[in-house]
C-alpha positions, 0 to 999 in steps of 0.5 A: 499500499503507498499512502502520501501525506503533504503537510507545510512543516519549516522545511519538510514538505513532503512525506512518502510512506511505501510500505515499512518504509518512509521517506521525508523530502527536506529542501532537496535531500532525502532522509529515508527511516525504517520502521517494522509495522510488526513491532518485532525487534531486531529487524533492520534492513539498509540500503543507499539511493540518490534522489534528484528533485527537480523542484526541491523547495515545492515552490508553486509555479506555472510551468506552461505555456512561457507566455500566453496566449495564441491568438483566436478567430471569432466562431473558431474553437478555441483551447489553450492549456496551462500547467502547474508544479509544486505547491499542494494539489488539487489546483484551482484555476481562475482570472485574477483580472481582466477578462477573457473574450467573451465566448471563453472560460477557464476550467480546472482540470481533474482530478488534481486541477492539471491542466487548467483550460482557456477554451469556448468559441470566441464571439467578439473581435479584440485584445483582452488582456487577463491575469491567470492565476493557480491557487493550490490547496493551502491558498498559496497561488501564483500568476501569469499575464495573458492577452489574447487577440480575437481577430 
């Protein structure tokens, strides 16, 4: 059985429990710990391993796209995906400021909120500026400026 517990306590961000083994991820380092669920004294095991974390502090970030967004055309289906990393899932995507072109909306993917998606069929010509926001389970958020020109 694999159970993942996440909590925010100082530098410790994630505790992964796999069967009898527990691993705490602490600011890019790995600290293994061994425990016996049977309660038997004297049963020990030892192993070493390496783990590389791409986001060791688990900072919430929008990872795609690097800039937003492609142009669209009135009456033609439009779709732009957004991906986040870090923080504590699930994610919620929203427009923090500004407005999307009429006919488009933003939604969160399921089950964990990835990807965020701007989609729909634009109904008006113009250039529309906005701020995309992703918020994690703990309430932390990060923003990305966006602009969509509809022809």
